[in-house]
C-alpha positions in Angstrom: 13.4 21.8 -19.6 16.2 19.6 -20.7 17.7 16.3 -19.5 21.2 17.3 -19.7 20.4 19.5 -16.6 19.7 16.5 -14.7 23.5 16.1 -15.0 24.0 19.2 -12.8 21.4 18.4 -10.2 22.6 16.5 -7.2 20.7 13.5 -5.9 19.6 14.2 -2.4 20.6 12.6 0.0 24.0 11.4 -1.5 25.2 7.8 -1.0 27.7 8.8 2.0 24.3 10.4 3.6 22.5 7.3 2.9 25.3 4.6 4.1 25.0 6.6 7.3 21.5 5.7 7.7 21.7 2.3 7.2 24.6 1.8 9.5 22.2 2.9 12.4 19.7 -0.6 11.5 17.1 1.3 12.7 15.3 2.2 9.2 15.4 -0.1 5.9 14.3 2.5 3.4 14.8 6.4 2.2 13.5 8.1 -0.8 16.2 9.5 -2.8 15.3 12.4 -5.3 16.2 15.1 -7.9 14.9 18.3 -8.6 14.4 20.8 -11.6 12.8 23.8 -12.6 9.5 23.0 -14.3 7.3 25.2 -16.4 3.1 23.9 -16.6 2.8 25.9 -19.3 5.3 24.0 -21.5 4.4 20.4 -19.3 0.7 19.5 -18.1 0.5 17.1 -15.7 -1.3 15.3 -17.6 1.0 15.3 -20.5 3.6 14.2 -17.9 1.3 11.5 -16.8 0.9 9.8 -20.3 5.1 10.7 -21.0 5.8 8.2 -18.0 2.7 5.4 -17.8 3.9 2.3 -18.4 2.0 -1.0 -18.3 -1.4 -1.7 -17.1 -1.4 0.2 -13.6 -0.7 3.7 -13.1 -2.4 6.6 -11.1 -2.3 10.7 -11.1 -3.5 12.2 -7.6 -4.2 16.0 -7.7 -5.0 18.6 -5.4 -6.2 22.1 -6.3 -8.3 24.5 -3.8 -10.6 27.5 -4.6 -10.4 30.8 -3.4 -12.2 34.3 -4.1 -10.0 34.5 -6.8 -10.1 31.2 -8.6 -8.5 27.8 -8.5 -5.2 27.3 -7.7 -3.7 23.8 -8.6 -1.4 22.9 -5.9 0.4 19.4 -6.5 0.3 16.1 -8.9 1.5 13.2 -8.0 2.5 10.0 -10.7 3.0 6.6 -10.0 3.3 3.5 -12.4 4.6 0.3 -12.7 3.8 -0.9 -9.3 6.1 -3.5 -7.9 3.2 -5.3 -5.9 -0.5 -4.9 -6.3 -2.9 -6.1 -3.4 -6.6 -6.7 -4.0 -9.5 -8.6 -2.1 -12.7 -9.6 -3.0 -15.6 -12.1 -1.4 -14.9 -14.6 -4.4 -11.1 -14.0 -3.8 -11.2 -14.9 -0.3 -9.8 -17.9 0.3 -6.0 -18.8 1.8 -5.0 -22.5 3.0 -8.4 -23.5 2.5 -9.9 -21.2 5.1 -12.9 -19.0 3.9 -12.0 -15.7 4.8 -14.8 -13.6 3.4 -15.5 -12.4 7.0 -12.5 -10.9 7.9 -11.3 -7.5 7.7 -9.3 -6.7 4.1 -7.2 -3.9 5.8 -5.3 -6.6 7.9 -2.7 -7.8 5.5 -2.5 -4.2 4.1 -1.2 -2.9 7.7 0.9 -6.1 8.0 2.5 -5.3 4.6 3.0 -1.3 5.6 4.7 -2.4 8.7 8.0 -3.8 7.3 8.7 -0.4 5.7 10.7 1.7 8.5 11.4 5.0 6.7 14.2 7.4 7.9 12.7 10.3 9.1 15.6 12.8 8.5 14.8 12.0 4.8 11.3 11.6 4.7 9.5 14.0 1.9 6.2 15.6 1.8 3.7 14.9 0.8 3.8 11.6 2.8 3.3 9.1 -0.3 6.5 10.4 -1.9 7.9 8.0 0.9 5.9 4.9 -0.6 2.9 3.3 0.5 -0.2 1.7 -0.9 -2.4 4.0 -3.4 -5.8 2.8 -4.2 -9.5 2.3 -3.0 -11.7 1.0 -0.5 -15.1 0.2 -1.6 -17.9 1.4 0.3 -19.2 -2.0 0.9 -16.3 -3.0 3.4 -17.9 -1.5 5.5 -19.5 -4.9 6.3 -16.2 -6.0 7.9 -15.9 -3.3 10.1 -19.9 -2.7 11.0 -20.9 -6.6 10.8 -25.0 -5.7 11.8 -24.5 -4.1 8.2 -23.9 -7.5 6.5 -26.4 -9.0 8.5 -28.8 -6.6 7.0 -28.9 -8.7 4.0 -26.8 -10.1 0.9 -26.5 -7.5 -1.7 -26.0 -8.1 -5.8 -22.7 -7.6 -7.5 -23.4 -5.9 -10.7 -20.0 -3.9 -11.0 -17.5 -7.0 -10.3 -14.5 -5.1 -9.3 -12.4 -6.1 -6.3 -13.5 -4.5 -2.9 -10.2 -3.2 -2.2 -7.4 -2.7 -4.5 -3.7 -0.8 -3.9 -0.8 -0.4 -5.7 3.1 -0.3 -4.2 5.1 2.2 -6.1 8.5 2.4 -5.6 9.0 5.8 -7.6 7.0 8.8 -8.2 7.3 12.1 -10.5 5.8 15.1 -8.0 5.0 18.1 -9.6 4.7 21.1 -7.2 2.6 24.2 -8.9 3.6 26.6 -5.7 7.2 26.0 -6.3 7.4 25.4 -9.8 9.1 22.7 -9.6 9.3 18.9 -10.7 10.9 16.0 -8.5 11.4 12.3 -9.5 11.7 10.1 -6.3 13.1 6.7 -6.1 13.0 4.3 -2.7 16.4 2.9 -2.3 16.2 -0.1 0.2 19.0 -0.2 2.8 18.9 -4.0 3.0 21.6 -6.0 1.5 23.9 -4.1 -1.3 23.5 -1.1 -0.3 25.9 0.5 -3.1 24.1 -1.6 -6.1 20.5 -0.6 -4.2 21.5 3.2 -4.5 22.7 2.7 -8.1 19.1 1.1 -9.0 17.3 3.9 -7.5 19.4 6.6 -9.2 18.7 4.4 -12.7 15.3 4.7 -12.2 15.5 8.6 -11.2 17.3 8.6 -14.4 14.9 7.0 -16.8 11.9 8.5 -15.4 13.5 11.8 -16.1 14.4 10.7 -20.0 10.6 9.6 -19.9 9.7 13.2 -19.0 11.5 14.7 -21.5 10.5 12.3 -24.8 7.3 12.6 -26.4 3.6 11.5 -25.2 2.6 7.9 -25.4 -0.9 8.2 -25.8 -1.7 4.5 -26.7 -5.7 3.8 -27.0 -6.3 7.2 -25.1 -7.6 8.9 -28.3 -9.2 5.9 -29.7 -13.1 5.4 -30.1 -14.9 2.5 -30.0 -18.5 3.7 -31.0 -19.6 6.9 -31.5 -23.0 6.6 -30.4 -24.0 8.9 -27.3 -25.9 7.6 -24.3 -27.8 9.7 -22.0 -27.6 6.9 -19.0 -30.0 4.7 -17.1 -30.5 4.5 -13.4 -30.5 1.5 -11.4 -33.8 2.4 -9.5 -35.3 5.0 -11.7 -37.0 8.4 -10.7 -40.2 7.0 -9.0 -37.8 3.8 -7.3 -35.2 6.6 -5.7 -38.2 8.6 -4.3 -40.0 5.7 -3.0 -36.5 5.3 -0.9 -37.3 8.6 0.2 -40.6 8.2 1.7 -39.8 4.8 3.0 -37.0 6.5 5.0 -39.1 9.5 5.9 -41.4 7.0 7.7 -38.4 5.2 9.5 -37.2 8.9 10.6 -40.8 9.6 12.2 -40.9 6.1 13.7 -37.9 7.2 15.7 -35.4 4.5 13.9 -33.1 7.0 12.5 -32.2 10.8 12.2 -31.0 11.0 8.7 -30.2 8.3 5.9 -28.1 8.5 2.3 -29.6 6.5 -0.4 -28.2 6.5 -3.9 -28.9 5.6 -7.3 -26.4 4.7 -10.3 -26.7 6.0 -13.9 -25.1 3.6 -16.4 -24.2 5.2 -19.7 -22.1 3.4 -22.5 -19.5 5.7 -23.9 -16.8 5.2 -26.6 -14.1 7.7 -25.6 -11.5 6.3 -23.2 -11.7 7.6 -19.4 -8.5 9.5 -19.6 -10.2 12.1 -21.8 -13.3 12.0 -19.2 -10.8 12.9 -16.7 -9.2 15.6 -18.4 -12.4 17.2 -19.2 -13.5 16.4 -15.3 -10.3 18.4 -13.7 -11.5 21.5 -16.1 -15.0 21.4 -15.1 -14.5 20.7 -11.1 -10.9 21.3 -9.8 -11.2 19.9 -6.4 -8.7 19.2 -3.2 -8.8 15.2 -4.4 -8.7 14.7 -7.8 -7.4 11.4 -9.1 -7.6 8.8 -12.2 -6.6 5.2 -11.7 -6.1 2.8 -14.3 -6.6 -0.6 -12.8 -6.1 -2.6 -16.1 -9.6 -4.0 -16.2 -11.2 -0.7 -15.1 -10.7 2.9 -14.0 -11.7 5.0 -11.3 -11.8 8.8 -11.7 -13.3 11.7 -9.7 -12.8 15.1 -8.3 -13.9 14.8 -4.6 -14.2 18.1 -2.6 -14.6 15.7 1.0 -11.7 14.5 3.1 -12.6 11.6 4.5 -10.2 10.7 7.1 -6.0 12.1 7.3 -3.5 11.0 9.6 -0.1 12.7 9.8 2.0 11.9 12.5 -0.8 10.7 14.7 -3.3 13.6 14.3 -6.6 12.6 12.8 -8.8 15.1 10.6 -12.0 15.0 9.1 -14.0 17.4 7.5 -17.9 17.2 7.2 -19.5 18.7 4.4 -23.1 19.6 4.1 -25.1 22.7 3.2 -24.5 23.8 -0.7 -25.1 26.8 -2.5 -24.5 27.8 -6.1 -21.7 30.0 -6.7 -22.7 33.7 -7.3 -21.8 35.6 -10.5 -19.3 37.9 -8.2 -17.7 38.4 -4.9 -21.2 40.4 -4.1 -23.5 37.8 -4.9 -21.2 35.1 -3.4 -21.6 36.7 -0.2 -25.1 36.9 0.1 -25.3 33.3 -1.1 -23.0 32.7 2.0 -25.6 34.7 4.4 -28.4 32.6 3.3 -26.6 29.6 3.7 -25.4 30.1 7.4 -28.8 31.2 8.0 -31.1 28.0 6.7 -32.0 26.4 9.9 -32.1 22.6 7.7 -28.6 23.1 6.3 -27.8 24.0 9.8 -29.0 21.7 11.5 -27.8 19.0 9.0 -24.7 20.2 9.3 -24.6 20.5 12.9 -25.6 16.3 13.5 -22.5 15.8 11.1 -19.9 17.6 12.8 -21.4 15.6 16.3 -20.8 12.3 14.1 -17.7 13.3 13.1 -16.4 14.2 16.6 -17.7 10.7 17.9 -16.2 8.8 14.7 -12.4 10.6 16.0 -13.1 10.0 19.3 -13.5 6.3 19.3 -9.8 6.1 18.4 -8.5 9.3 20.0 -6.6 10.6 23.2 -10.2 12.1 25.0 -8.6 15.4 25.5 -7.3 15.8 22.2 -10.6 15.9 20.1 -11.6 19.4 18.9 -13.7 21.1 16.4 -11.1 23.1 14.7 -13.4 25.6 12.9 -17.1 25.2 12.8 -19.1 26.4 10.3 -17.1 28.1 7.7 -17.7 28.3 3.9 -15.3 26.8 1.4 -16.0 27.7 -2.3 -15.8 25.6 -5.4 -15.8 26.3 -9.1 -19.7 25.8 -9.0 -20.9 25.6 -5.6 -20.1 26.9 -2.0 -20.1 24.2 1.0 -20.5 24.3 4.5 -17.1 22.7 6.0 -16.2 22.0 9.5 -12.9 20.6 10.7 -12.4 17.7 13.5 -9.5 16.6 14.9 -7.9 14.4 17.2 -4.5 12.5 18.7 -4.2 9.2 18.2 -4.4 7.0 21.4 -1.4 5.0 21.8 -1.5 1.5 20.2 -3.6 2.8 17.6 -2.8 3.5 13.7 -4.0 5.0 11.0 -6.0 2.0 10.0 -8.0 2.0 13.1 -8.8 5.8 12.4 -9.7 4.8 8.8 -12.1 2.0 10.7 -13.9 4.1 12.7 -14.5 6.6 10.7 -15.4 5.0 7.3 -17.7 5.5 5.6 -18.7 9.2 5.8 -21.9 10.2 7.6 -22.2 12.1 4.7 -22.5 9.0 2.7 -24.5 6.9 5.2 -26.4 8.6 8.0 -27.2 8.9 11.6 -27.1 6.7 13.5 -24.6 5.5 11.1 -24.7 1.5 11.6 -28.7 1.6 11.3 -28.7 3.9 8.4 -26.1 1.6 6.7 -29.0 -1.4 7.2 -31.9 0.5 6.0 -29.2 1.5 2.5 -28.3 -2.2 2.4 -32.2 -3.1 2.4 -33.6 -0.9 -0.1 -30.4 -0.8 -2.6 -29.9 -4.5 -2.3 -26.7 -4.4 -4.7 -23.2 -3.2 -4.1 -22.3 0.4 -4.3 -18.6 -0.6 -5.4 -16.3 2.4 -4.9 -19.2 5.2 -4.7 -19.2 6.0 -1.0 -15.9 4.5 -0.3 -12.5 6.2 -0.2 -9.6 6.6 -2.6 -6.1 8.0 -1.1 -3.2 6.3 0.2 -1.3 5.0 3.1 2.3 5.8 3.7 5.6 4.3 4.8 6.3 7.1 6.5 5.1 7.1 10.0 1.7 5.4 9.3 0.3 8.4 7.7 -2.7 8.4 5.7 -4.8 10.7 3.4 -7.9 9.8 1.7 -10.9 11.4 0.4 -14.8 10.3 0.1 -15.6 8.5 -3.4 -18.1 11.5 -4.6 -18.0 13.6 -8.0 -16.4 10.3 -9.4 -17.0 7.4 -11.7 -16.1 4.2 -12.8 -15.7 3.1 -16.1 -15.1 -0.2 -17.0 -16.2 -2.3 -20.3 -17.3 0.8 -22.1 -19.7 2.0 -19.5 -19.3 4.7 -17.3 -21.1 4.3 -13.9 -21.9 7.7 -12.1 -23.7 7.5 -8.8 -25.0 10.1 -6.2 -27.1 10.2 -3.1 -28.8 12.5 -1.0 -29.0 12.9 3.1 -32.9 12.1 3.8 -34.4 14.0 6.7 -37.9 14.5 7.9 -38.0 17.8 5.8 -37.2 16.3 2.8 -39.2 16.8 -0.6 -39.1 13.7 -2.6 -38.9 15.8 -6.2 -35.9 17.8 -4.6 -33.8 14.9 -3.4 -34.2 13.2 -6.6 -33.4 16.7 -8.5 -30.4 17.0 -6.0 -28.5 13.5 -7.0 -29.1 14.5 -10.8 -27.4 17.8 -10.1 -24.6 16.0 -7.7 -24.0 13.8 -11.2 -23.9 16.9 -13.3 -20.2 17.2 -13.2 -19.5 13.7 -14.3 -21.9 13.5 -16.8 -21.3 16.8 -18.0 -17.5 15.3 -18.4 -18.9 12.6 -20.4 -20.6 14.6 -23.0 -17.6 16.9 -23.2 -15.1 14.4 -23.9 -17.1 12.7 -26.4 -17.5 16.2 -28.1 -13.9 16.5 -28.4 -13.0 13.1 -29.6 -15.6 12.7 -31.8 -14.9 15.7 -34.0 -11.1 14.4 -33.9 -9.9 13.0 -37.1 -8.0 10.0 -37.3 -4.7 11.8 -38.4 -5.1 14.1 -35.2 -4.8 10.8 -32.9 -1.3 10.3 -31.6 0.8 7.0 -32.7 1.3 4.8 -29.5 5.1 5.5 -28.5 6.5 2.2 -26.5 9.7 2.6 -24.8 11.7 -0.2 -23.1 11.9 0.4 -19.3 14.7 -1.1 -16.9 11.9 -0.7 -14.0 12.3 -4.6 -13.8 15.4 -5.1 -12.1 14.2 -2.6 -10.0 11.1 -3.9 -8.8 12.2 -7.6 -8.7 14.7 -6.2 -5.8 12.1 -4.6 -4.2 10.0 -7.9 -4.2 13.2 -10.1 -3.0 13.6 -7.5 0.1 10.6 -6.6 0.9 7.4 -8.6 -0.7 8.9 -12.1 0.0 9.9 -11.9 3.1 7.8 -12.8 6.5 5.3 -10.3 8.0 7.2 -8.6 10.7 5.6 -8.2 14.2 2.6 -9.3 13.6 0.9 -12.8 13.6 -1.7 -13.6 11.6 -4.0 -15.4 13.4 -3.6 -13.0 16.6 -4.3 -9.5 14.5 -7.4 -11.4 12.9 -8.9 -12.2 16.6 -7.8 -8.8 17.7 -9.4 -6.6 15.1 -12.2 -8.9 14.8 -12.9 -8.3 18.5 -12.2 -4.9 18.5 -14.5 -4.1 15.3 -17.6 -6.6 16.9 -17.2 -4.2 20.2 -17.2 -0.6 18.3 -13.7 0.2 19.1 -15.2 -0.8 23.0 -12.5 0.3 25.7 -10.7 -1.7 28.3 -12.9 -3.3 30.1 -12.0 -2.4 34.1 -13.2 -2.3 37.1 -14.8 0.8 38.9 -15.3 4.4 37.2 -18.1 4.6 34.5 -19.7 1.7 32.9 -21.8 3.2 29.5 -23.7 1.1 27.4 -23.2 1.9 24.1 -26.8 1.4 22.2 -25.1 1.7 18.4 -25.3 5.4 18.3 -23.2 7.8 16.4 -22.7 10.1 19.5 -21.8 7.9 22.3 -18.3 8.7 22.0 -18.7 12.4 22.3 -19.9 11.6 25.9 -17.1 9.3 26.4 -14.9 12.3 25.5 -16.8 14.9 27.9 -16.7 11.9 30.7 -13.0 11.6 30.3 -12.0 14.9 30.2 -13.8 15.4 33.7 -11.4 13.1 34.8 -13.3 9.6 34.4 -12.4 6.4 33.4 -15.3 5.2 31.0 -15.7 1.6 30.0 -17.4 1.6 27.0 -19.5 -1.5 25.8 -21.8 -2.4 23.4 -25.6 -3.3 24.1 -25.0 -6.9 22.6 -21.3 -7.3 23.5 -21.6 -8.0 27.3 -24.3 -9.8 30.0 -25.9 -8.3 32.7 -23.5 -10.6 34.7 -20.1 -9.5 33.2 -21.7 -5.7 33.8 -22.0 -6.3 37.6 -18.4 -8.0 37.7 -17.2 -4.9 36.5 -18.4 -3.3 39.6 -18.8 0.4 38.4 -19.4 3.4 40.1 -21.5 5.1 37.9 -23.8 3.7 34.8 -24.7 5.9 31.5 -27.3 4.2 29.3 -26.3 6.0 25.9 -28.4 7.2 23.0 -29.2 5.0 20.2 -32.0 4.3 17.1 -35.5 3.0 17.4 -37.4 1.7 20.8 -36.3 1.1 24.1 -37.2 -2.8 23.2 -34.3 -2.5 20.4 -31.6 -1.2 23.1 -30.1 -4.5 23.6 -29.3 -5.1 27.6 -29.6 -1.4 28.4 -33.0 -1.5 29.9 -31.9 -4.7 32.4 -28.8 -3.0 33.2 -30.7 -0.2 34.7 -32.7 -2.7 36.8 -29.4 -4.6 37.6 -27.8 -1.3 39.0 -31.0 0.8 40.3 -30.3 1.6 44.0 -26.5 0.5 44.0 -25.0 3.2 41.8 -25.9 6.5 39.9 -27.5 6.1 36.5 -27.9 8.6 33.5 -29.8 7.9 30.5 -29.4 10.1 27.5 -32.2 10.1 24.9 -32.6 6.6 24.1 -31.6 5.8 27.7 -34.2 8.2 29.3 -36.7 6.4 27.1 -35.4 2.7 28.3 -35.5 4.5 32.0 -39.1 5.7 31.5 -40.0 2.1 30.1 -38.5 0.6 32.9 -40.3 2.1 35.8 -44.2 1.6 33.8 -44.0 4.2 31.0 -44.9 3.8 27.6 -42.7 6.0 25.0 -44.6 7.4 22.0 -44.5 9.6 19.3 -43.8 13.3 20.8 -45.5 15.5 18.0 -42.0 16.9 17.1 -39.6 15.6 15.1 -36.2 17.5 16.2 -32.8 16.5 14.7 -29.7 18.7 15.1 -31.8 21.4 16.3 -32.1 23.3 19.6 -34.5 24.3 21.8 -34.5 26.3 24.8 -35.3 24.3 28.6 -37.0 25.2 31.6 -35.7 22.8 34.7 -36.1 22.9 38.2 -32.3 23.6 39.4 -31.6 20.2 40.9 -29.8 16.7 40.0 -28.3 17.1 36.5 -29.5 20.6 36.4 -28.0 22.3 39.8 -26.4 25.6 39.0 -27.1 25.8 35.1 -29.6 28.9 33.8 -32.8 28.6 32.6 -33.7 28.7 29.0 -30.6 27.4 27.6 -30.5 25.8 24.1 -30.0 21.9 24.1 -29.6 19.8 21.0 -32.2 17.4 20.3 -32.2 14.2 17.9 -35.5 12.9 18.7 -39.1 11.6 17.4 -40.1 10.3 20.4 -40.6 10.6 24.0 -42.0 10.2 27.1 -45.9 11.5 27.9 -45.8 14.3 30.3 -49.4 13.5 31.2 -48.8 9.6 31.9 -45.5 10.0 34.0 -45.1 7.0 36.7 -45.7 7.8 40.1 -42.0 7.0 41.0 -41.0 9.4 38.4 -40.8 13.2 38.4 -40.2 15.5 35.1 -37.3 17.7 35.8 -37.3 19.6 32.3 -39.2 20.5 29.6 -39.6 22.7 26.3 -41.9 25.2 26.2 -44.6 23.2 24.0 -44.4 20.8 27.1 -42.1 17.8 25.8 -40.0 16.1 28.4 -36.4 16.9 28.4 -35.6 15.5 31.7 -36.8 13.0 34.3 -35.9 11.6 37.9 -36.6 8.7 40.1 -37.8 9.9 43.1 -36.0 7.6 45.5 -33.0 6.1 43.3 -30.2 8.1 41.9 -31.6 7.6 38.1 -31.9 10.7 36.0 -32.3 11.2 32.1 -32.1 13.7 29.5 -33.9 13.5 26.2 -31.2 16.1 24.5 -27.4 15.6 24.0 -25.6 17.4 26.6 -23.0 16.4 24.5 -23.5 17.9 21.6 -21.6 20.9 19.9 -24.7 23.2 19.9 -25.6 22.3 23.4 -25.0 24.8 26.4 -23.5 24.0 29.5 -23.5 20.1 28.8 -20.1 19.7 30.6 -21.7 21.1 33.7 -24.5 18.9 33.4 -22.3 15.9 33.5 -20.0 17.1 36.3 -23.0 17.4 38.1 -23.8 13.9 37.5 -20.6 12.9 38.8 -21.2 14.3 42.1 -24.5 11.7 42.4 -23.3 8.8 45.5 -24.6 5.9 46.4 -28.2 4.1 44.4 -30.3 6.6 46.5 -31.3 10.0 46.7 -31.0 9.7 50.5 -27.2 8.8 50.0 -26.7 12.2 48.8 -27.9 14.2 51.7 
């Protein structure tokens, strides 16, 4: 690969094409690029990164996939010398004397991206090459998206890093492993002197090509601060983590949660540079989302298998992962392990729960008819393990953005639990300290179309002040074994821990003469970056009023993305559940307008003013007494309109009419049971012994049924699965008709929609 080749390459698009686009005045940014052939055996992505990176902030994002034939690297994206850096933290949250610590840190990021409009005819793939914000959102930012989590207790801050940090770069090096080409991209502003802007962008491309052709600039990447080996120390210790398991199993048995994902952190002092650790980690554990980010005072690096949220031209993607086996020694062993994994009841039930949760989070922001499970429970292979994976997708509702999708899905259910809000409250109460990047998100928000691509920050680490911080957790369910759960967390940190050891082995054995001499090259990026700052950074934010957006976002978050309040239709009270919006989807697909409102965001009087035609009380955590206004709403509308209670909604119904909910003697979460029913009401025309999905440990005792209530459905063991008021059009089901594994769930809801008036006599 020679720089001389560059002179023969064509810059795309040409200045004339850019000028034509600028004349339209619709766009203000175009990526221009040059591409040459690339041989990864002569220049590796990491060598390329070391050649071009300068300054205090840079990154490399990489992708690899696994097949039965082995690992295939897909692409690498490198950015350096950002023209703008944004970060937020509680101690930074001051503006004009106003305390902004309770406000969503993504608001200003969204406003910043709104200033850029990329001409789609010249847009590049992946979308990050069109510019955008590359960085992370820490797990702890959930307190801005779900205020109840913040109220669970104050957290200590041992790591002292920003809660969010994003880099804005205007040039990139893109290595395409499949096409064997290297592309250098620079963003050309269409504002002001177009010819000068095009020249600045072209000069930046040429400079980056010269760096690629130059020598590796290692700086301190091979330096060693000490050669002592540290096995690491957990912040809670083995018994502390096992205590988390015990406490959470009590909460599961008492009906508060279905699953919760506590974690612990191992701090390990190391004398090697984090870049060397990343080199080892990407060898050990190549993954779909690999990242190394130099953020001046600290570094984050990881190889994550799990997409959190991806938005492409308004299409949302979420890929829940749950269920694991080690890889076999050959294809035959892999196949045997695959079959074993897909027949494991515990693994399957946990995965079903996470698919239902993923559907719910997508449904909060998607067009109801668009949300679907594109692939249910397929096996994906990784270097050392195989996972059960499902793909959930949907189309963003009009007026919502990738930031709304991110807020809705963040954090992943695999790092929090279900119901998500209640589980996160317990995590705060148990862990008592900020998680930092772990369990949060790493990725980008693009200037182009508002696209985004983020992964869950797992199989990752933070490196700061000579210490590597490794963290892992596990999904605790009622069947969990405290010893096994602790071992699982250590295994999950296995790759990152081994990467530290490998880097130490490599570097401690290297002589001083083997280490490269730092190479410092002059850079002309200053003028290019200053041009960008003047055109984009130092201008008023467009189309968005700060105060108005703050208010709108705060209300949206507080209400859990509640729908527009409209008279008539169906009023659904959301009990902070992780499946409510799946009910919303089914009812919407049946042609209904559904108003969803959280149980502490509206009064009974306001509910009455909405004049709904029907009322649904959603599932939720804990007991009827914890369901906000749900029981009062049921009392207010009984005899007036049809009412359906689902799971916790049924339990509210039972207590409203004089019963007392108890532990049912069975704990069923994500598992199905066949039921028999009376063939009436919601069960009209429904076959007997259909499987329904259960998420509960509480139930209504069949032998203590209030005189005004009749049992409509049961399991073979006698657990009440349905009930009906004898006079009022009020029904309840203990199972989840909206679950992906419940048969005839849509038909049951369609039966409910046929109900008329407030009394059964109105239906004769």
